[in-house]
Jmol script that loads the backbone (N, CA, C; Angstrom):
load data "model"
ATOM      1  N   MET A   1     119.265  78.292 111.445  1.00  0.00           N
ATOM      2  CA  MET A   1     118.214  79.302 111.486  1.00  0.00           C
ATOM      3  C   MET A   1     117.984  79.831 110.069  1.00  0.00           C
ATOM      4  N   ALA A   2     116.717  79.966 109.689  1.00  0.00           N
ATOM      5  CA  ALA A   2     116.358  80.465 108.365  1.00  0.00           C
ATOM      6  C   ALA A   2     115.885  81.914 108.467  1.00  0.00           C
ATOM      7  N   LYS A   3     116.046  82.627 107.378  1.00  0.00           N
ATOM      8  CA  LYS A   3     115.603  84.025 107.293  1.00  0.00           C
ATOM      9  C   LYS A   3     114.403  84.111 106.350  1.00  0.00           C
ATOM     10  N   THR A   4     113.407  84.877 106.749  1.00  0.00           N
ATOM     11  CA  THR A   4     112.277  85.102 105.853  1.00  0.00           C
ATOM     12  C   THR A   4     112.638  86.200 104.857  1.00  0.00           C
ATOM     13  N   THR A   5     112.118  86.047 103.653  1.00  0.00           N
ATOM     14  CA  THR A   5     112.397  86.979 102.562  1.00  0.00           C
ATOM     15  C   THR A   5     111.189  87.892 102.329  1.00  0.00           C
ATOM     16  N   GLN A   6     111.353  88.828 101.413  1.00  0.00           N
ATOM     17  CA  GLN A   6     110.232  89.689 101.032  1.00  0.00           C
ATOM     18  C   GLN A   6     109.103  88.846 100.426  1.00  0.00           C
ATOM     19  N   LYS A   7     109.465  87.829  99.658  1.00  0.00           N
ATOM     20  CA  LYS A   7     108.451  86.927  99.084  1.00  0.00           C
ATOM     21  C   LYS A   7     107.698  86.194 100.198  1.00  0.00           C
ATOM     22  N   HIS A   8     108.413  85.742 101.210  1.00  0.00           N
ATOM     23  CA  HIS A   8     107.758  85.112 102.364  1.00  0.00           C
ATOM     24  C   HIS A   8     106.777  86.091 103.017  1.00  0.00           C
ATOM     25  N   PHE A   9     107.225  87.335 103.183  1.00  0.00           N
ATOM     26  CA  PHE A   9     106.372  88.349 103.803  1.00  0.00           C
ATOM     27  C   PHE A   9     105.113  88.577 102.970  1.00  0.00           C
ATOM     28  N   GLU A  10     105.266  88.636 101.654  1.00  0.00           N
ATOM     29  CA  GLU A  10     104.106  88.838 100.776  1.00  0.00           C
ATOM     30  C   GLU A  10     103.126  87.671 100.890  1.00  0.00           C
ATOM     31  N   THR A  11     103.650  86.443 100.994  1.00  0.00           N
ATOM     32  CA  THR A  11     102.791  85.265 101.176  1.00  0.00           C
ATOM     33  C   THR A  11     102.053  85.355 102.504  1.00  0.00           C
ATOM     34  N   PHE A  12     102.773  85.698 103.566  1.00  0.00           N
ATOM     35  CA  PHE A  12     102.182  85.846 104.901  1.00  0.00           C
ATOM     36  C   PHE A  12     101.086  86.911 104.888  1.00  0.00           C
ATOM     37  N   LYS A  13     101.383  88.062 104.319  1.00  0.00           N
ATOM     38  CA  LYS A  13     100.421  89.166 104.287  1.00  0.00           C
ATOM     39  C   LYS A  13      99.181  88.790 103.479  1.00  0.00           C
ATOM     40  N   ALA A  14      99.376  88.171 102.320  1.00  0.00           N
ATOM     41  CA  ALA A  14      98.238  87.769 101.486  1.00  0.00           C
ATOM     42  C   ALA A  14      97.351  86.762 102.218  1.00  0.00           C
ATOM     43  N   GLU A  15      97.972  85.833 102.931  1.00  0.00           N
ATOM     44  CA  GLU A  15      97.188  84.840 103.678  1.00  0.00           C
ATOM     45  C   GLU A  15      96.461  85.496 104.847  1.00  0.00           C
ATOM     46  N   CYS A  16      97.110  86.449 105.514  1.00  0.00           N
ATOM     47  CA  CYS A  16      96.424  87.206 106.569  1.00  0.00           C
ATOM     48  C   CYS A  16      95.199  87.898 105.994  1.00  0.00           C
ATOM     49  N   GLU A  17      95.375  88.571 104.871  1.00  0.00           N
ATOM     50  CA  GLU A  17      94.273  89.309 104.259  1.00  0.00           C
ATOM     51  C   GLU A  17      93.138  88.375 103.849  1.00  0.00           C
ATOM     52  N   LYS A  18      93.485  87.171 103.392  1.00  0.00           N
ATOM     53  CA  LYS A  18      92.467  86.176 103.038  1.00  0.00           C
ATOM     54  C   LYS A  18      91.609  85.843 104.255  1.00  0.00           C
ATOM     55  N   TRP A  19      92.252  85.597 105.404  1.00  0.00           N
ATOM     56  CA  TRP A  19      91.501  85.220 106.600  1.00  0.00           C
ATOM     57  C   TRP A  19      90.790  86.413 107.227  1.00  0.00           C
ATOM     58  N   VAL A  20      91.341  87.598 107.107  1.00  0.00           N
ATOM     59  CA  VAL A  20      90.632  88.806 107.550  1.00  0.00           C
ATOM     60  C   VAL A  20      89.323  88.921 106.772  1.00  0.00           C
ATOM     61  N   GLU A  21      89.388  88.699 105.473  1.00  0.00           N
ATOM     62  CA  GLU A  21      88.195  88.752 104.617  1.00  0.00           C
ATOM     63  C   GLU A  21      87.212  87.643 104.991  1.00  0.00           C
ATOM     64  N   ARG A  22      87.705  86.429 105.125  1.00  0.00           N
ATOM     65  CA  ARG A  22      86.823  85.291 105.406  1.00  0.00           C
ATOM     66  C   ARG A  22      86.170  85.397 106.779  1.00  0.00           C
ATOM     67  N   TYR A  23      86.902  85.915 107.750  1.00  0.00           N
ATOM     68  CA  TYR A  23      86.334  86.109 109.087  1.00  0.00           C
ATOM     69  C   TYR A  23      85.472  87.370 109.170  1.00  0.00           C
ATOM     70  N   GLY A  24      85.497  88.194 108.134  1.00  0.00           N
ATOM     71  CA  GLY A  24      84.693  89.407 108.136  1.00  0.00           C
ATOM     72  C   GLY A  24      85.208  90.480 109.076  1.00  0.00           C
ATOM     73  N   LEU A  25      86.515  90.562 109.243  1.00  0.00           N
ATOM     74  CA  LEU A  25      87.112  91.540 110.161  1.00  0.00           C
ATOM     75  C   LEU A  25      87.332  92.879 109.453  1.00  0.00           C
ATOM     76  N   LYS A  26      86.300  93.374 108.821  1.00  0.00           N
ATOM     77  CA  LYS A  26      86.403  94.585 108.007  1.00  0.00           C
ATOM     78  C   LYS A  26      86.411  95.858 108.836  1.00  0.00           C
ATOM     79  N   ASP A  27      86.100  95.732 110.119  1.00  0.00           N
ATOM     80  CA  ASP A  27      86.082  96.916 110.977  1.00  0.00           C
ATOM     81  C   ASP A  27      87.428  97.149 111.655  1.00  0.00           C
ATOM     82  N   TRP A  28      88.465  96.448 111.193  1.00  0.00           N
ATOM     83  CA  TRP A  28      89.814  96.597 111.735  1.00  0.00           C
ATOM     84  C   TRP A  28      90.716  97.307 110.741  1.00  0.00           C
ATOM     85  N   ARG A  29      91.599  98.157 111.258  1.00  0.00           N
ATOM     86  CA  ARG A  29      92.705  98.688 110.460  1.00  0.00           C
ATOM     87  C   ARG A  29      93.910  97.837 110.835  1.00  0.00           C
ATOM     88  N   ILE A  30      94.487  97.171 109.845  1.00  0.00           N
ATOM     89  CA  ILE A  30      95.564  96.219 110.121  1.00  0.00           C
ATOM     90  C   ILE A  30      96.823  96.648 109.388  1.00  0.00           C
ATOM     91  N   HIS A  31      97.922  96.684 110.123  1.00  0.00           N
ATOM     92  CA  HIS A  31      99.235  97.004 109.568  1.00  0.00           C
ATOM     93  C   HIS A  31     100.082  95.738 109.598  1.00  0.00           C
ATOM     94  N   TYR A  32     100.932  95.588 108.587  1.00  0.00           N
ATOM     95  CA  TYR A  32     101.778  94.399 108.471  1.00  0.00           C
ATOM     96  C   TYR A  32     103.241  94.812 108.526  1.00  0.00           C
ATOM     97  N   PHE A  33     104.018  94.032 109.281  1.00  0.00           N
ATOM     98  CA  PHE A  33     105.431  94.343 109.462  1.00  0.00           C
ATOM     99  C   PHE A  33     106.279  93.097 109.289  1.00  0.00           C
ATOM    100  N   HIS A  34     107.396  93.278 108.598  1.00  0.00           N
ATOM    101  CA  HIS A  34     108.379  92.201 108.437  1.00  0.00           C
ATOM    102  C   HIS A  34     109.531  92.537 109.373  1.00  0.00           C
ATOM    103  N   LYS A  35     109.277  92.325 110.652  1.00  0.00           N
ATOM    104  CA  LYS A  35     110.284  92.609 111.668  1.00  0.00           C
ATOM    105  C   LYS A  35     110.037  91.708 112.861  1.00  0.00           C
ATOM    106  N   GLU A  36     110.923  91.772 113.830  1.00  0.00           N
ATOM    107  CA  GLU A  36     110.875  90.833 114.947  1.00  0.00           C
ATOM    108  C   GLU A  36     109.487  90.748 115.562  1.00  0.00           C
ATOM    109  N   ALA A  37     109.011  89.528 115.655  1.00  0.00           N
ATOM    110  CA  ALA A  37     107.707  89.268 116.252  1.00  0.00           C
ATOM    111  C   ALA A  37     107.830  89.323 117.771  1.00  0.00           C
ATOM    112  N   LEU A  38     106.725  89.546 118.423  1.00  0.00           N
ATOM    113  CA  LEU A  38     106.705  89.586 119.881  1.00  0.00           C
ATOM    114  C   LEU A  38     107.143  88.240 120.443  1.00  0.00           C
ATOM    115  N   ASP A  39     107.904  88.261 121.496  1.00  0.00           N
ATOM    116  CA  ASP A  39     108.376  87.053 122.180  1.00  0.00           C
ATOM    117  C   ASP A  39     109.205  86.137 121.291  1.00  0.00           C
ATOM    118  N   GLY A  40     109.745  86.641 120.193  1.00  0.00           N
ATOM    119  CA  GLY A  40     110.600  85.830 119.338  1.00  0.00           C
ATOM    120  C   GLY A  40     109.884  84.730 118.577  1.00  0.00           C
ATOM    121  N   CYS A  41     108.574  84.793 118.488  1.00  0.00           N
ATOM    122  CA  CYS A  41     107.803  83.780 117.756  1.00  0.00           C
ATOM    123  C   CYS A  41     108.029  83.933 116.253  1.00  0.00           C
ATOM    124  N   MET A  42     107.547  82.951 115.480  1.00  0.00           N
ATOM    125  CA  MET A  42     107.660  83.037 114.022  1.00  0.00           C
ATOM    126  C   MET A  42     106.824  84.200 113.498  1.00  0.00           C
ATOM    127  N   ALA A  43     105.677  84.409 114.125  1.00  0.00           N
ATOM    128  CA  ALA A  43     104.797  85.522 113.776  1.00  0.00           C
ATOM    129  C   ALA A  43     104.022  85.895 115.035  1.00  0.00           C
ATOM    130  N   SER A  44     103.487  87.098 115.040  1.00  0.00           N
ATOM    131  CA  SER A  44     102.683  87.518 116.186  1.00  0.00           C
ATOM    132  C   SER A  44     101.757  88.646 115.764  1.00  0.00           C
ATOM    133  N   TYR A  45     100.877  89.001 116.671  1.00  0.00           N
ATOM    134  CA  TYR A  45      99.996  90.143 116.431  1.00  0.00           C
ATOM    135  C   TYR A  45      99.916  90.954 117.717  1.00  0.00           C
ATOM    136  N   SER A  46      99.545  92.196 117.561  1.00  0.00           N
ATOM    137  CA  SER A  46      99.183  93.021 118.707  1.00  0.00           C
ATOM    138  C   SER A  46      97.970  93.827 118.280  1.00  0.00           C
ATOM    139  N   ALA A  47      97.151  94.202 119.253  1.00  0.00           N
ATOM    140  CA  ALA A  47      95.917  94.900 118.891  1.00  0.00           C
ATOM    141  C   ALA A  47      95.495  95.871 119.973  1.00  0.00           C
ATOM    142  N   LYS A  48      94.922  96.960 119.530  1.00  0.00           N
ATOM    143  CA  LYS A  48      94.176  97.870 120.392  1.00  0.00           C
ATOM    144  C   LYS A  48      92.720  97.547 120.082  1.00  0.00           C
ATOM    145  N   ILE A  49      92.142  96.691 120.901  1.00  0.00           N
ATOM    146  CA  ILE A  49      90.854  96.082 120.578  1.00  0.00           C
ATOM    147  C   ILE A  49      89.744  97.120 120.462  1.00  0.00           C
ATOM    148  N   LEU A  50      89.648  98.031 121.404  1.00  0.00           N
ATOM    149  CA  LEU A  50      88.575  99.027 121.353  1.00  0.00           C
ATOM    150  C   LEU A  50      88.722  99.969 120.165  1.00  0.00           C
ATOM    151  N   ASP A  51      89.960 100.240 119.766  1.00  0.00           N
ATOM    152  CA  ASP A  51      90.208 101.118 118.617  1.00  0.00           C
ATOM    153  C   ASP A  51      90.142 100.374 117.291  1.00  0.00           C
ATOM    154  N   ARG A  52      90.127  99.041 117.346  1.00  0.00           N
ATOM    155  CA  ARG A  52      90.105  98.181 116.156  1.00  0.00           C
ATOM    156  C   ARG A  52      91.322  98.438 115.254  1.00  0.00           C
ATOM    157  N   VAL A  53      92.490  98.497 115.877  1.00  0.00           N
ATOM    158  CA  VAL A  53      93.754  98.655 115.159  1.00  0.00           C
ATOM    159  C   VAL A  53      94.651  97.490 115.556  1.00  0.00           C
ATOM    160  N   ALA A  54      95.207  96.823 114.551  1.00  0.00           N
ATOM    161  CA  ALA A  54      96.053  95.658 114.832  1.00  0.00           C
ATOM    162  C   ALA A  54      97.324  95.714 113.997  1.00  0.00           C
ATOM    163  N   SER A  55      98.335  95.030 114.489  1.00  0.00           N
ATOM    164  CA  SER A  55      99.599  94.872 113.766  1.00  0.00           C
ATOM    165  C   SER A  55      99.913  93.389 113.680  1.00  0.00           C
ATOM    166  N   MET A  56     100.302  92.958 112.491  1.00  0.00           N
ATOM    167  CA  MET A  56     100.721  91.575 112.259  1.00  0.00           C
ATOM    168  C   MET A  56     102.211  91.600 111.951  1.00  0.00           C
ATOM    169  N   PHE A  57     102.950  90.734 112.606  1.00  0.00           N
ATOM    170  CA  PHE A  57     104.403  90.697 112.457  1.00  0.00           C
ATOM    171  C   PHE A  57     104.850  89.344 111.919  1.00  0.00           C
ATOM    172  N   LEU A  58     105.712  89.372 110.921  1.00  0.00           N
ATOM    173  CA  LEU A  58     106.406  88.169 110.472  1.00  0.00           C
ATOM    174  C   LEU A  58     107.858  88.332 110.871  1.00  0.00           C
ATOM    175  N   ASN A  59     108.334  87.425 111.698  1.00  0.00           N
ATOM    176  CA  ASN A  59     109.706  87.493 112.194  1.00  0.00           C
ATOM    177  C   ASN A  59     110.684  87.183 111.059  1.00  0.00           C
ATOM    178  N   PRO A  60     111.722  87.992 110.861  1.00  0.00           N
ATOM    179  CA  PRO A  60     112.726  87.703 109.836  1.00  0.00           C
ATOM    180  C   PRO A  60     113.569  86.470 110.165  1.00  0.00           C
ATOM    181  N   ASP A  61     113.687  86.131 111.440  1.00  0.00           N
ATOM    182  CA  ASP A  61     114.521  85.003 111.865  1.00  0.00           C
ATOM    183  C   ASP A  61     113.650  83.887 112.431  1.00  0.00           C
ATOM    184  N   TRP A  62     113.691  82.736 111.767  1.00  0.00           N
ATOM    185  CA  TRP A  62     112.948  81.568 112.238  1.00  0.00           C
ATOM    186  C   TRP A  62     113.930  80.530 112.718  1.00  0.00           C
ATOM    187  N   GLU A  63     113.564  79.810 113.740  1.00  0.00           N
ATOM    188  CA  GLU A  63     114.436  78.755 114.250  1.00  0.00           C
ATOM    189  C   GLU A  63     114.448  77.537 113.335  1.00  0.00           C
ATOM    190  N   LYS A  64     113.457  77.434 112.475  1.00  0.00           N
ATOM    191  CA  LYS A  64     113.408  76.321 111.526  1.00  0.00           C
ATOM    192  C   LYS A  64     114.524  76.478 110.500  1.00  0.00           C
ATOM    193  N   THR A  65     114.917  75.377 109.906  1.00  0.00           N
ATOM    194  CA  THR A  65     115.972  75.448 108.889  1.00  0.00           C
ATOM    195  C   THR A  65     115.401  75.725 107.506  1.00  0.00           C
ATOM    196  N   THR A  66     114.137  75.365 107.278  1.00  0.00           N
ATOM    197  CA  THR A  66     113.480  75.688 106.011  1.00  0.00           C
ATOM    198  C   THR A  66     112.132  76.335 106.312  1.00  0.00           C
ATOM    199  N   ILE A  67     111.715  77.185 105.414  1.00  0.00           N
ATOM    200  CA  ILE A  67     110.439  77.882 105.565  1.00  0.00           C
ATOM    201  C   ILE A  67     109.594  77.543 104.346  1.00  0.00           C
ATOM    202  N   THR A  68     108.428  76.969 104.589  1.00  0.00           N
ATOM    203  CA  THR A  68     107.542  76.590 103.488  1.00  0.00           C
ATOM    204  C   THR A  68     106.345  77.534 103.424  1.00  0.00           C
ATOM    205  N   ASP A  69     105.659  77.532 102.277  1.00  0.00           N
ATOM    206  CA  ASP A  69     104.424  78.302 102.163  1.00  0.00           C
ATOM    207  C   ASP A  69     103.407  77.831 103.201  1.00  0.00           C
ATOM    208  N   TYR A  70     103.397  76.526 103.455  1.00  0.00           N
ATOM    209  CA  TYR A  70     102.488  75.977 104.464  1.00  0.00           C
ATOM    210  C   TYR A  70     102.756  76.626 105.825  1.00  0.00           C
ATOM    211  N   ASP A  71     104.021  76.732 106.212  1.00  0.00           N
ATOM    212  CA  ASP A  71     104.387  77.362 107.492  1.00  0.00           C
ATOM    213  C   ASP A  71     103.905  78.808 107.549  1.00  0.00           C
ATOM    214  N   LEU A  72     104.126  79.530 106.472  1.00  0.00           N
ATOM    215  CA  LEU A  72     103.745  80.943 106.420  1.00  0.00           C
ATOM    216  C   LEU A  72     102.232  81.106 106.490  1.00  0.00           C
ATOM    217  N   LYS A  73     101.522  80.274 105.731  1.00  0.00           N
ATOM    218  CA  LYS A  73     100.060  80.369 105.704  1.00  0.00           C
ATOM    219  C   LYS A  73      99.451  79.945 107.037  1.00  0.00           C
ATOM    220  N   GLN A  74     100.023  78.920 107.649  1.00  0.00           N
ATOM    221  CA  GLN A  74      99.526  78.497 108.950  1.00  0.00           C
ATOM    222  C   GLN A  74      99.779  79.585 110.001  1.00  0.00           C
ATOM    223  N   SER A  75     100.928  80.227 109.941  1.00  0.00           N
ATOM    224  CA  SER A  75     101.235  81.321 110.868  1.00  0.00           C
ATOM    225  C   SER A  75     100.268  82.481 110.673  1.00  0.00           C
ATOM    226  N   ALA A  76      99.961  82.806 109.423  1.00  0.00           N
ATOM    227  CA  ALA A  76      99.010  83.881 109.135  1.00  0.00           C
ATOM    228  C   ALA A  76      97.626  83.539 109.685  1.00  0.00           C
ATOM    229  N   PHE A  77      97.168  82.327 109.414  1.00  0.00           N
ATOM    230  CA  PHE A  77      95.876  81.875 109.931  1.00  0.00           C
ATOM    231  C   PHE A  77      95.847  81.974 111.458  1.00  0.00           C
ATOM    232  N   HIS A  78      96.918  81.537 112.091  1.00  0.00           N
ATOM    233  CA  HIS A  78      97.014  81.544 113.553  1.00  0.00           C
ATOM    234  C   HIS A  78      96.880  82.964 114.101  1.00  0.00           C
ATOM    235  N   GLU A  79      97.613  83.904 113.518  1.00  0.00           N
ATOM    236  CA  GLU A  79      97.593  85.279 114.037  1.00  0.00           C
ATOM    237  C   GLU A  79      96.255  85.960 113.777  1.00  0.00           C
ATOM    238  N   VAL A  80      95.674  85.747 112.603  1.00  0.00           N
ATOM    239  CA  VAL A  80      94.366  86.352 112.320  1.00  0.00           C
ATOM    240  C   VAL A  80      93.294  85.720 113.212  1.00  0.00           C
ATOM    241  N   SER A  81      93.442  84.443 113.514  1.00  0.00           N
ATOM    242  CA  SER A  81      92.493  83.799 114.432  1.00  0.00           C
ATOM    243  C   SER A  81      92.587  84.414 115.828  1.00  0.00           C
ATOM    244  N   HIS A  82      93.791  84.765 116.268  1.00  0.00           N
ATOM    245  CA  HIS A  82      93.927  85.501 117.534  1.00  0.00           C
ATOM    246  C   HIS A  82      93.126  86.798 117.465  1.00  0.00           C
ATOM    247  N   LEU A  83      93.249  87.501 116.362  1.00  0.00           N
ATOM    248  CA  LEU A  83      92.516  88.756 116.195  1.00  0.00           C
ATOM    249  C   LEU A  83      91.010  88.498 116.222  1.00  0.00           C
ATOM    250  N   PHE A  84      90.577  87.456 115.543  1.00  0.00           N
ATOM    251  CA  PHE A  84      89.164  87.078 115.498  1.00  0.00           C
ATOM    252  C   PHE A  84      88.602  86.874 116.908  1.00  0.00           C
ATOM    253  N   PHE A  85      89.385  86.257 117.780  1.00  0.00           N
ATOM    254  CA  PHE A  85      88.936  85.968 119.139  1.00  0.00           C
ATOM    255  C   PHE A  85      89.320  87.050 120.151  1.00  0.00           C
ATOM    256  N   SER A  86      89.879  88.157 119.706  1.00  0.00           N
ATOM    257  CA  SER A  86      90.408  89.157 120.642  1.00  0.00           C
ATOM    258  C   SER A  86      89.334  89.804 121.509  1.00  0.00           C
ATOM    259  N   ARG A  87      88.148  90.005 120.973  1.00  0.00           N
ATOM    260  CA  ARG A  87      87.098  90.642 121.786  1.00  0.00           C
ATOM    261  C   ARG A  87      86.668  89.732 122.937  1.00  0.00           C
ATOM    262  N   ILE A  88      86.534  88.444 122.692  1.00  0.00           N
ATOM    263  CA  ILE A  88      86.143  87.542 123.780  1.00  0.00           C
ATOM    264  C   ILE A  88      87.255  87.482 124.828  1.00  0.00           C
ATOM    265  N   TRP A  89      88.498  87.567 124.371  1.00  0.00           N
ATOM    266  CA  TRP A  89      89.624  87.611 125.307  1.00  0.00           C
ATOM    267  C   TRP A  89      89.514  88.859 126.181  1.00  0.00           C
ATOM    268  N   MET A  90      89.213  89.999 125.545  1.00  0.00           N
ATOM    269  CA  MET A  90      89.074  91.247 126.292  1.00  0.00           C
ATOM    270  C   MET A  90      87.941  91.137 127.310  1.00  0.00           C
ATOM    271  N   LEU A  91      86.805  90.577 126.892  1.00  0.00           N
ATOM    272  CA  LEU A  91      85.681  90.423 127.815  1.00  0.00           C
ATOM    273  C   LEU A  91      86.033  89.491 128.972  1.00  0.00           C
ATOM    274  N   ALA A  92      86.744  88.419 128.672  1.00  0.00           N
ATOM    275  CA  ALA A  92      87.122  87.469 129.722  1.00  0.00           C
ATOM    276  C   ALA A  92      88.056  88.109 130.743  1.00  0.00           C
ATOM    277  N   MET A  93      88.862  89.054 130.312  1.00  0.00           N
ATOM    278  CA  MET A  93      89.801  89.716 131.210  1.00  0.00           C
ATOM    279  C   MET A  93      89.143  90.840 132.011  1.00  0.00           C
ATOM    280  N   ASP A  94      87.950  91.253 131.609  1.00  0.00           N
ATOM    281  CA  ASP A  94      87.244  92.353 132.266  1.00  0.00           C
ATOM    282  C   ASP A  94      86.367  91.802 133.394  1.00  0.00           C
ATOM    283  N   ARG A  95      86.682  92.148 134.608  1.00  0.00           N
ATOM    284  CA  ARG A  95      85.924  91.590 135.731  1.00  0.00           C
ATOM    285  C   ARG A  95      84.490  92.098 135.775  1.00  0.00           C
ATOM    286  N   PHE A  96      84.177  93.127 134.989  1.00  0.00           N
ATOM    287  CA  PHE A  96      82.820  93.655 134.961  1.00  0.00           C
ATOM    288  C   PHE A  96      82.025  93.165 133.757  1.00  0.00           C
ATOM    289  N   ALA A  97      82.593  92.282 132.968  1.00  0.00           N
ATOM    290  CA  ALA A  97      81.885  91.765 131.794  1.00  0.00           C
ATOM    291  C   ALA A  97      80.663  90.974 132.245  1.00  0.00           C
ATOM    292  N   CYS A  98      79.589  91.117 131.493  1.00  0.00           N
ATOM    293  CA  CYS A  98      78.385  90.374 131.855  1.00  0.00           C
ATOM    294  C   CYS A  98      78.224  89.156 130.938  1.00  0.00           C
ATOM    295  N   GLU A  99      77.509  88.191 131.444  1.00  0.00           N
ATOM    296  CA  GLU A  99      77.305  86.930 130.734  1.00  0.00           C
ATOM    297  C   GLU A  99      76.691  87.162 129.353  1.00  0.00           C
ATOM    298  N   ARG A 100      75.782  88.103 129.257  1.00  0.00           N
ATOM    299  CA  ARG A 100      75.109  88.387 127.983  1.00  0.00           C
ATOM    300  C   ARG A 100      76.106  88.837 126.916  1.00  0.00           C
ATOM    301  N   ASP A 101      77.061  89.690 127.270  1.00  0.00           N
ATOM    302  CA  ASP A 101      78.073  90.148 126.312  1.00  0.00           C
ATOM    303  C   ASP A 101      78.922  88.986 125.814  1.00  0.00           C
ATOM    304  N   ILE A 102      79.314  88.121 126.732  1.00  0.00           N
ATOM    305  CA  ILE A 102      80.146  86.977 126.350  1.00  0.00           C
ATOM    306  C   ILE A 102      79.351  86.021 125.469  1.00  0.00           C
ATOM    307  N   ASP A 103      78.104  85.755 125.832  1.00  0.00           N
ATOM    308  CA  ASP A 103      77.256  84.875 125.030  1.00  0.00           C
ATOM    309  C   ASP A 103      77.050  85.444 123.625  1.00  0.00           C
ATOM    310  N   GLU A 104      76.833  86.752 123.551  1.00  0.00           N
ATOM    311  CA  GLU A 104      76.669  87.396 122.245  1.00  0.00           C
ATOM    312  C   GLU A 104      77.923  87.222 121.394  1.00  0.00           C
ATOM    313  N   GLU A 105      79.075  87.426 121.992  1.00  0.00           N
ATOM    314  CA  GLU A 105      80.329  87.310 121.242  1.00  0.00           C
ATOM    315  C   GLU A 105      80.566  85.873 120.788  1.00  0.00           C
ATOM    316  N   ILE A 106      80.235  84.910 121.618  1.00  0.00           N
ATOM    317  CA  ILE A 106      80.365  83.504 121.216  1.00  0.00           C
ATOM    318  C   ILE A 106      79.485  83.227 120.004  1.00  0.00           C
ATOM    319  N   HIS A 107      78.295  83.793 119.973  1.00  0.00           N
ATOM    320  CA  HIS A 107      77.422  83.590 118.816  1.00  0.00           C
ATOM    321  C   HIS A 107      77.948  84.295 117.567  1.00  0.00           C
ATOM    322  N   VAL A 108      78.633  85.392 117.734  1.00  0.00           N
ATOM    323  CA  VAL A 108      79.304  86.017 116.585  1.00  0.00           C
ATOM    324  C   VAL A 108      80.302  85.029 115.990  1.00  0.00           C
ATOM    325  N   PHE A 109      81.075  84.370 116.838  1.00  0.00           N
ATOM    326  CA  PHE A 109      82.054  83.387 116.357  1.00  0.00           C
ATOM    327  C   PHE A 109      81.366  82.228 115.654  1.00  0.00           C
ATOM    328  N   ILE A 110      80.312  81.714 116.277  1.00  0.00           N
ATOM    329  CA  ILE A 110      79.620  80.562 115.699  1.00  0.00           C
ATOM    330  C   ILE A 110      79.061  80.910 114.328  1.00  0.00           C
ATOM    331  N   ARG A 111      78.399  82.036 114.202  1.00  0.00           N
ATOM    332  CA  ARG A 111      77.829  82.428 112.902  1.00  0.00           C
ATOM    333  C   ARG A 111      78.927  82.648 111.860  1.00  0.00           C
ATOM    334  N   THR A 112      79.999  83.276 112.267  1.00  0.00           N
ATOM    335  CA  THR A 112      81.101  83.494 111.328  1.00  0.00           C
ATOM    336  C   THR A 112      81.687  82.171 110.878  1.00  0.00           C
ATOM    337  N   LEU A 113      81.943  81.272 111.808  1.00  0.00           N
ATOM    338  CA  LEU A 113      82.506  79.972 111.443  1.00  0.00           C
ATOM    339  C   LEU A 113      81.527  79.160 110.605  1.00  0.00           C
ATOM    340  N   GLU A 114      80.239  79.286 110.870  1.00  0.00           N
ATOM    341  CA  GLU A 114      79.250  78.634 110.003  1.00  0.00           C
ATOM    342  C   GLU A 114      79.396  79.135 108.573  1.00  0.00           C
ATOM    343  N   ASN A 115      79.505  80.442 108.426  1.00  0.00           N
ATOM    344  CA  ASN A 115      79.617  81.018 107.083  1.00  0.00           C
ATOM    345  C   ASN A 115      80.937  80.681 106.412  1.00  0.00           C
ATOM    346  N   VAL A 116      82.012  80.650 107.187  1.00  0.00           N
ATOM    347  CA  VAL A 116      83.338  80.386 106.621  1.00  0.00           C
ATOM    348  C   VAL A 116      83.543  78.902 106.354  1.00  0.00           C
ATOM    349  N   LEU A 117      83.144  78.059 107.275  1.00  0.00           N
ATOM    350  CA  LEU A 117      83.457  76.633 107.189  1.00  0.00           C
ATOM    351  C   LEU A 117      82.278  75.770 106.753  1.00  0.00           C
ATOM    352  N   TRP A 118      81.160  75.929 107.400  1.00  0.00           N
ATOM    353  CA  TRP A 118      80.036  75.049 107.159  1.00  0.00           C
ATOM    354  C   TRP A 118      79.470  75.226 105.753  1.00  0.00           C
ATOM    355  N   HIS A 119      79.108  76.446 105.389  1.00  0.00           N
ATOM    356  CA  HIS A 119      78.489  76.693 104.084  1.00  0.00           C
ATOM    357  C   HIS A 119      79.454  76.414 102.945  1.00  0.00           C
ATOM    358  N   GLU A 120      80.730  76.623 103.199  1.00  0.00           N
ATOM    359  CA  GLU A 120      81.749  76.374 102.175  1.00  0.00           C
ATOM    360  C   GLU A 120      81.888  74.882 101.880  1.00  0.00           C
ATOM    361  N   ASN A 121      81.676  74.038 102.884  1.00  0.00           N
ATOM    362  CA  ASN A 121      81.911  72.602 102.747  1.00  0.00           C
ATOM    363  C   ASN A 121      80.634  71.771 102.698  1.00  0.00           C
ATOM    364  N   LYS A 122      79.483  72.413 102.519  1.00  0.00           N
ATOM    365  CA  LYS A 122      78.246  71.623 102.513  1.00  0.00           C
ATOM    366  C   LYS A 122      78.218  70.714 101.289  1.00  0.00           C
ATOM    367  N   SER A 123      77.622  69.578 101.479  1.00  0.00           N
ATOM    368  CA  SER A 123      77.575  68.589 100.389  1.00  0.00           C
ATOM    369  C   SER A 123      76.200  68.493  99.798  1.00  0.00           C
TER     370      SER A 123
END
end "model"
wireframe off; spacefill off
backbone 0.3
color backbone group
């Protein structure tokens, strides 16, 4: 089992902030913690979606024997992507959600991904 260091945490946090910026999640207040992640995962997030407050966790204990920058950055991307999709998750869980709200949120994702991925890689 490997332990994450303060340097690992700084890499994780910086990568989270990069994806928060790229996804345009500027209406969120996000806190970062270097402590046990939910369910013992390498990293996790929790959010109060309506309040737009989230917490990102980097677990100090990883089951892997080595920890690479790639692992940390991928974990950060994964958790911020959960945050990016959190509103659609909330709508899907709400039995009173209407089709129009869900369709609107899907288009928010499409436009954001166009701006983040498509325009960045156009030839």
